[in-house]
GUGURO-728883 format. One line per 3 residues: their letters; for each residue x negated, y, z negated of N, C-alpha, C. Coordinates in Angstrom, 2 decimals, m for minus. Each point is the difference from the previous one (the first is absolute). Layout:
a> X,Y,Z,X,Y,Z,X,Y,Z ~ ... .
***
This chain:
mal> m7.86,m21.27,8.69,0.59,0.63,m1.18,1.44,0.15,0.89 ~ 1.21,m0.25,m0.66,1.18,0.26,0.32,0.82,0.75,m0.89 ~ 1.03,0.71,0.60,0.81,1.04,m0.78,1.49,m0.40,0.73 .
dls> 0.85,m0.28,m1.17,1.30,m0.18,0.40,0.79,0.63,m0.99 ~ 1.20,0.43,0.57,1.03,0.73,m0.84,1.37,m1.16,m0.20 ~ 0.04,m0.36,m1.14,1.16,m1.01,m0.26,1.42,0.73,0.03 .
asg> 0.92,m0.74,m0.08,1.34,0.48,0.10,0.21,0.84,m1.39 ~ m0.63,m0.28,m0.95,0.35,0.83,m1.14,m0.72,1.30,0.13 ~ m0.96,m0.02,0.72,m0.70,1.46,0.07,m1.35,0.02,m0.69 .
ski> m0.43,m1.28,m0.55,m1.27,m0.03,m0.56,m1.20,m0.32,1.07 ~ m1.07,0.51,0.00,m1.03,m0.19,0.87,m0.96,m1.04,m0.45 ~ m0.12,m1.20,0.79,m0.92,m0.82,m0.35,m1.25,m0.04,1.07 .
ieg> m1.11,0.09,m0.81,m1.31,0.09,0.69,m0.79,m1.28,m0.16 ~ m0.40,m0.64,0.86,m0.74,m1.16,m0.14,m1.44,0.20,0.61 ~ m0.81,m0.51,m0.68,m1.57,0.24,0.47,m1.02,m1.22,m0.17 .
qgg> m1.00,0.12,0.43,m0.94,m1.21,m0.09,m0.47,0.00,m1.51 ~ m0.29,m1.53,m0.22,m0.37,m0.26,m1.33,1.31,m0.18,m1.05 ~ 0.96,m0.26,0.93,1.22,m0.30,m1.11,0.52,1.27,m0.63 .
gts> m0.22,1.30,0.04,0.61,0.97,m0.43,1.18,0.46,0.40 ~ 0.95,0.40,m0.65,1.18,0.60,0.23,0.45,1.11,m0.74 ~ 0.73,1.02,0.69,0.40,1.20,m0.76,1.55,0.12,0.44 .
fad> 0.58,0.51,m1.29,1.45,0.37,0.38,0.31,1.35,m0.53 ~ 0.68,0.67,0.87,0.46,1.43,m0.48,1.55,0.05,0.15 ~ 0.51,0.19,m1.26,1.45,0.06,m0.12,0.51,1.44,0.03 .
pmr> 0.53,0.68,1.11,0.28,1.17,m0.07,1.23,0.60,m0.94 ~ 0.83,m1.11,m0.40,0.97,0.14,m0.93,m0.55,0.36,m1.52 ~ m1.04,m0.81,m0.25,m0.48,0.03,m1.34,m1.67,1.01,m0.12 .
qtv> m0.41,0.12,1.01,m0.85,0.79,0.48,m1.26,m0.34,m0.67 ~ m0.30,m1.48,m0.08,m1.33,m0.37,m0.38,m0.71,m0.88,1.05 ~ m1.02,m0.14,m0.16,m1.00,m0.77,0.68,m0.72,m1.13,m0.57 .
qis> m0.06,m0.89,0.37,m0.89,m1.06,m0.74,m1.05,m0.59,1.13 ~ m1.45,m0.02,m0.64,m0.79,m0.43,1.22,m0.71,m1.06,m0.53 ~ m0.02,m1.18,0.70,m0.68,m1.42,m0.61,m1.04,m0.34,1.00 .
qtn> m1.11,m0.16,m0.33,m0.98,m0.47,0.90,m0.78,m1.11,m0.44 ~ m0.11,m1.33,0.64,m0.53,m1.18,m0.79,m1.49,0.39,m0.85 ~ m0.77,0.82,0.70,m1.18,0.20,m0.72,m0.09,1.15,m0.98 .
lgs> 1.01,0.84,0.13,0.19,1.26,m0.81,0.83,m0.07,m1.02 ~ 0.98,m0.78,m0.08,1.12,m0.29,m1.02,0.98,1.09,0.31 ~ 0.55,0.45,m1.08,1.09,1.10,0.18,m0.62,1.26,m0.41 .
ipv> 0.52,1.06,1.13,m0.73,1.30,m0.04,1.18,1.00,m0.43 ~ m0.18,0.71,m1.15,1.37,1.17,m0.15,m0.50,1.11,1.18 ~ 1.16,0.41,0.49,m0.11,0.95,1.27,m0.25,1.24,m0.56 .
tet> m1.22,0.52,m0.39,m0.17,1.48,m0.05,m1.38,0.32,0.74 ~ m0.15,1.31,0.30,m1.18,0.23,0.68,m1.23,m0.46,m0.37 ~ m0.25,0.15,m1.47,m1.10,m0.49,m0.72,m0.35,m1.34,0.08 .
ale> 1.34,m0.93,m0.34,m0.13,m1.46,0.02,m0.42,m0.43,1.42 ~ 0.48,0.58,1.16,m0.02,m0.42,1.20,m1.72,0.33,0.39 ~ m0.47,1.00,m0.44,m1.34,0.30,0.32,m1.10,m0.94,m0.76 .
tat> 0.65,m0.34,m1.23,m0.88,m0.92,m0.97,m0.06,m1.41,0.68 ~ 1.16,m0.43,0.19,0.17,m1.45,0.78,m0.60,m0.14,1.34 ~ 0.12,0.94,0.80,m0.46,m0.12,1.44,m1.18,1.21,0.40 .
gtt> m0.11,0.87,m0.76,m0.94,0.99,0.49,0.49,1.10,0.44 ~ m0.66,1.39,0.03,0.44,1.08,0.58,m0.23,m0.13,1.70 ~ 1.01,0.36,0.70,m0.16,m0.03,1.31,m0.24,1.50,0.55 .
ada> m0.62,m0.06,1.33,m0.37,1.34,0.49,1.27,0.71,0.71 ~ 1.13,m1.04,0.17,1.27,0.82,0.48,0.90,0.40,m1.22 ~ m0.76,0.04,m1.20,0.89,0.31,m1.06,1.05,1.24,0.14 .
swi> m0.35,0.79,0.84,0.60,1.45,0.21,1.16,m0.01,1.14 ~ 0.12,m1.44,0.24,0.90,m0.40,1.15,1.40,0.80,m0.18 ~ 0.68,0.56,0.96,1.08,0.76,m0.32,1.60,m0.73,0.57 .
gtg> m0.19,m0.95,0.39,1.07,m1.01,0.11,0.14,m0.24,1.55 ~ m0.80,0.55,0.96,m0.03,m0.48,1.41,m1.17,m0.19,0.32 ~ m0.26,m0.70,1.14,m0.91,m0.77,0.44,m0.79,m1.17,m0.62 .
ias> m1.19,m0.38,0.36,m0.53,m1.26,m0.44,m0.52,0.21,m1.44 ~ 0.15,m0.76,m0.89,m0.40,m0.03,m1.26,m0.27,m1.45,m0.47 ~ m0.72,m0.07,m1.18,m0.38,m1.43,m0.53,1.59,m0.21,m0.95 .
lva> m0.02,m1.22,m0.30,1.28,m0.54,m0.71,m0.10,0.92,m1.58 ~ m1.23,m0.13,m0.39,m0.19,0.95,m1.33,0.71,1.38,m0.29 ~ m0.32,0.77,1.47,0.46,1.16,0.15,1.62,0.02,0.16 .
vlk> 0.36,m0.86,0.72,1.52,m0.06,0.19,0.58,m0.26,m1.36 ~ m0.41,m1.17,m0.74,0.58,m0.22,m1.39,m0.05,1.24,m0.89 ~ m1.03,0.58,m0.08,m0.28,1.14,m0.94,1.13,1.12,0.49 .
sia> 0.13,0.20,1.32,1.10,0.97,0.33,1.25,m0.54,m0.45 ~ 0.35,m1.27,0.15,1.31,m0.37,m0.46,0.12,0.29,m1.53 ~ m0.97,m0.32,m0.75,m0.15,m0.11,m1.53,0.39,1.30,m0.37 .
lrl> m0.55,1.19,0.71,m0.06,1.38,m0.37,1.67,0.59,0.33 ~ 0.24,m0.50,1.09,1.42,0.23,0.51,1.29,m0.67,m0.95 ~ m0.33,m0.82,m0.55,0.99,m1.05,m1.05,m0.34,0.84,m1.36 .
gvg> m0.95,0.95,m0.14,m0.20,0.79,m1.13,m0.68,m0.93,m1.10 ~ m0.74,m0.79,0.40,m0.96,m0.98,m0.71,m1.58,0.49,0.35 ~ m0.45,0.18,m1.34,m1.50,0.73,0.27,0.03,1.42,0.25 .
gtv> m1.18,0.32,0.71,m0.08,1.32,0.20,m0.14,0.96,m1.27 ~ m0.56,1.28,0.44,m0.31,0.81,m1.06,0.84,1.23,0.11 ~ 0.61,0.51,m1.02,0.83,1.33,m0.15,m0.98,1.04,m0.43 .
ndg> m0.02,1.07,0.84,m0.99,1.08,m0.57,0.69,1.33,m0.13 ~ m0.43,0.69,m0.81,0.50,1.29,m0.49,m0.29,1.05,0.80 ~ 0.85,0.85,0.32,m0.38,1.30,0.81,0.78,1.17,m0.43 .
ggt> 0.39,m0.15,m1.06,0.57,1.30,m0.78,m0.54,1.20,m0.27 ~ 0.56,0.99,m0.18,m0.79,1.21,m0.34,0.84,1.43,0.10 ~ m0.55,1.03,0.41,0.51,1.20,0.23,m0.27,0.64,1.40 .
isv> 0.97,0.87,0.35,m0.52,0.69,1.34,m1.01,1.05,m0.23 ~ m1.26,0.11,0.46,m1.05,0.49,m0.21,0.09,1.52,0.38 ~ 0.43,0.15,1.40,0.33,1.40,0.49,1.35,0.12,0.70 .
ggt> 0.91,0.74,m0.75,1.04,m0.05,0.63,0.03,0.60,1.29 ~ 0.84,m0.72,0.98,0.25,0.31,1.25,m0.95,m0.54,1.14 ~ m0.81,m0.98,m0.68,m1.04,m0.77,0.59,0.19,m1.32,m0.29 .
aqy> 0.04,m0.90,1.22,0.14,m1.37,m0.29,m1.57,m0.75,m0.60 ~ 0.33,m1.11,m0.68,m1.14,m0.54,m0.52,0.37,m1.58,0.24 ~ m1.11,m0.69,0.21,0.14,m1.47,0.05,0.18,m0.79,m1.28 .
lfs> 0.95,m0.84,m0.03,m0.20,m1.16,m1.06,m0.92,m1.03,0.12 ~ m0.28,m0.83,m1.34,m0.79,m1.21,0.38,m1.21,0.30,0.57 ~ m0.78,1.00,m0.22,m1.09,0.32,0.59,m0.05,m0.24,1.73 .
slt> 0.88,0.59,0.44,0.26,m0.02,1.34,0.11,m1.59,0.62 ~ 0.13,m0.98,m0.95,0.05,m1.46,0.69,1.40,m0.16,0.35 ~ 0.23,m0.84,0.93,1.32,m0.48,0.32,0.48,m1.12,m0.66 .
pvs> 1.03,0.22,m0.82,0.50,m1.44,m0.48,0.19,m1.19,0.64 ~ m0.36,m0.97,m0.36,0.24,m1.40,0.70,1.12,m0.46,0.34 ~ 0.96,0.08,m1.15,1.23,m0.62,0.09,1.43,1.00,m0.18 .
gyl> m0.50,1.02,m0.69,0.94,1.00,m0.41,m0.27,1.09,m1.15 ~ 0.75,0.77,m0.24,m0.20,0.92,m1.17,1.22,0.48,m0.63 ~ m0.11,0.80,m0.89,1.09,0.94,m0.70,m0.61,1.22,m0.39 .
vqn> 0.99,1.05,m0.14,m0.40,1.28,m0.47,1.48,0.37,m0.84 ~ m0.43,0.41,m1.23,1.00,0.67,m0.57,m0.20,1.58,m0.54 ~ 0.98,0.90,0.42,m0.17,1.51,m0.44,0.20,0.09,m1.18 .
nsa> m1.00,0.22,m0.94,0.30,0.64,m1.29,m0.07,1.40,m0.32 ~ 0.34,0.85,1.21,0.01,1.47,m0.16,1.47,0.38,0.16 ~ 0.10,1.32,m0.08,1.28,0.62,0.27,0.45,0.39,1.32 .
anl> m1.12,m0.25,1.04,0.40,0.45,1.37,m0.33,m1.13,1.01 ~ 0.57,0.36,0.91,m0.21,m1.13,1.30,m1.36,m0.46,0.17 ~ m0.45,m1.42,0.47,m1.23,m0.11,0.27,0.27,m0.81,1.28 .
yis> m1.04,0.24,1.02,m0.11,m0.83,1.21,m0.88,m0.77,0.32 ~ 0.30,m1.01,0.58,m1.25,m1.31,0.20,0.20,m0.40,1.56 ~ m1.10,m0.45,0.46,m0.10,m0.59,1.38,m1.05,m0.90,0.01 .
dta> 0.09,m1.08,0.68,m1.01,m0.71,0.50,m0.29,m0.45,1.44 ~ 0.55,1.14,0.61,m0.33,m0.18,1.43,m0.90,1.51,0.37 ~ 0.37,1.01,m0.68,m0.59,1.23,0.28,m0.27,0.70,m1.36 .
vat> m0.56,1.21,0.35,m0.14,0.81,m1.57,1.16,0.72,m0.28 ~ 0.53,m0.24,m1.23,1.08,0.38,m0.61,0.24,1.56,m0.01 ~ 1.16,0.24,0.36,0.30,1.50,m0.20,1.47,m0.02,m0.39 .
asg> 0.54,1.25,m0.23,1.21,0.13,m0.31,1.05,0.17,1.11 ~ 0.16,m1.22,0.74,0.73,m0.05,1.31,0.78,m1.12,m0.07 ~ 1.04,0.01,0.84,0.76,m1.14,0.16,m0.52,m1.54,0.60 .
inv> m1.27,0.05,0.37,m0.49,m1.26,0.46,m0.60,m0.70,m1.13 ~ 0.12,0.44,m1.29,m0.81,m0.57,m1.10,1.00,m0.41,m0.82 ~ m0.28,m1.02,m1.02,0.97,m0.42,m0.83,m0.23,0.95,m1.30 .
vig> 1.28,0.33,m0.21,0.33,1.01,m1.18,0.43,m0.76,m1.22 ~ m0.84,0.39,m1.14,0.24,m0.65,m1.18,0.25,1.08,m1.03 ~ 1.61,m0.02,m0.34,0.40,0.92,m1.01,m0.47,m0.15,m1.47 .
pgv> 0.20,0.92,m0.82,m0.73,m0.03,m1.42,0.70,m1.27,m0.52 ~ m0.84,m0.72,m0.76,0.38,m1.22,m0.73,0.33,m1.28,0.82 ~ m0.13,0.11,1.45,0.20,m0.88,0.77,m1.19,m1.02,0.43 .
mwt> m0.02,m1.28,0.14,m0.76,m0.88,0.27,0.19,m0.51,1.35 ~ m1.04,0.04,1.07,0.29,m0.69,1.26,m1.24,m0.90,0.03 ~ 0.70,m1.29,0.57,m0.91,m1.16,0.15,0.05,m0.45,1.44 .
tpp> m0.65,m0.42,0.61,m0.37,m0.58,1.16,1.26,m1.13,0.21 ~ 0.45,m0.27,1.21,0.81,m1.23,0.00,m0.65,m1.00,0.16 ~ 0.82,m1.45,m0.29,m0.92,m1.11,0.13,m0.29,m0.29,1.39 .
syr> m1.18,m0.74,0.00,m0.66,m0.19,1.32,m0.57,1.10,0.88 ~ m0.07,1.24,m0.67,m0.58,1.17,0.76,m1.32,0.20,m0.26 ~ m0.98,0.03,1.08,m1.18,0.24,m0.04,m0.46,1.41,0.30 .
ppg> m0.32,0.66,m1.05,m0.43,1.61,0.32,m1.08,0.05,1.23 ~ 0.23,0.77,0.78,m0.98,0.24,1.19,m1.05,0.90,m0.17 ~ m0.13,0.79,m1.30,m1.13,0.78,m0.16,m0.03,0.34,m1.54 .
pvs> m0.94,0.74,m0.15,m0.26,0.59,m1.53,1.29,0.90,m0.37 ~ 0.39,0.01,m1.21,1.24,0.65,m0.59,m0.50,1.25,m0.24 ~ 0.77,1.15,0.64,m0.27,1.38,m0.61,1.20,0.47,m0.60 .
iyg> m0.35,0.88,m1.01,1.03,0.82,m0.81,0.09,1.50,0.23 ~ 1.08,0.55,m0.16,0.00,1.47,0.25,1.00,0.32,m1.29 ~ m0.24,1.10,m0.54,0.60,1.00,m1.19,m0.08,1.20,0.38 .
ass> 0.97,1.02,m0.29,m0.11,1.30,0.16,m0.76,0.63,m0.93 ~ m0.15,m0.58,m1.29,m0.81,0.62,m1.38,m1.01,m0.67,m0.38 ~ m0.84,0.46,m0.42,m1.30,m0.81,m0.62,0.46,m0.45,m1.23 .
gqa> m0.28,m1.03,m0.50,0.04,m0.74,m1.12,1.63,m0.88,m0.06 ~ 0.46,m0.02,1.02,1.44,m1.03,0.13,m0.50,m1.45,m0.26 ~ 0.55,m0.66,m0.91,m0.55,m1.28,m0.29,0.84,m1.21,0.46 .
faa> m0.63,m1.00,0.51,0.46,m1.07,0.64,m0.78,m1.38,m0.53 ~ 0.83,m1.07,0.10,m0.65,m1.65,m0.34,m0.07,m0.59,1.29 ~ m1.29,m0.53,0.45,0.02,m0.92,1.31,m0.70,m1.43,m0.32 .
rrw> 0.45,m0.74,0.65,m0.52,m1.45,0.04,m0.07,m0.46,1.38 ~ m0.86,m0.73,0.12,m0.42,m0.60,1.22,m0.26,m1.61,m0.05 ~ 0.43,m0.78,0.99,m0.23,m1.45,m0.12,m0.23,m0.47,1.41 .
***
């Protein structure tokens, strides 16, 4: 298998069996063609259907991985496929942090919108508190992870009062 970066920035990957893949970063599309598979739409489900689930599906972007795991990672980072999960709710106990998304770490990113009248605080590196090391989300404000940001851990949220409402999504 060979991977080349052309002058235009398109990645060209050639493999055995006459397969060729193109990734155009300007259009953010990926087309996979393999002689024995035909054209495969790049979504996590389509890749698994066409090639089978791999043991390294939880690959985090470093180390050794199968081509399927790498393609799944690229597809998710381009916003193709993947699942968006709801994590919204209210602060259960004021002054005590709680975890969003059943304590699962978002794969590619998340957003939190403060639907209450007081500040909320979030953290994906430690338990959230009302301190300067956390992200402060003012009333009515939505905070979204930056592009290419991979959360290092589960997201916790802190509000001073019980019942403070928020919306949250992870992907």
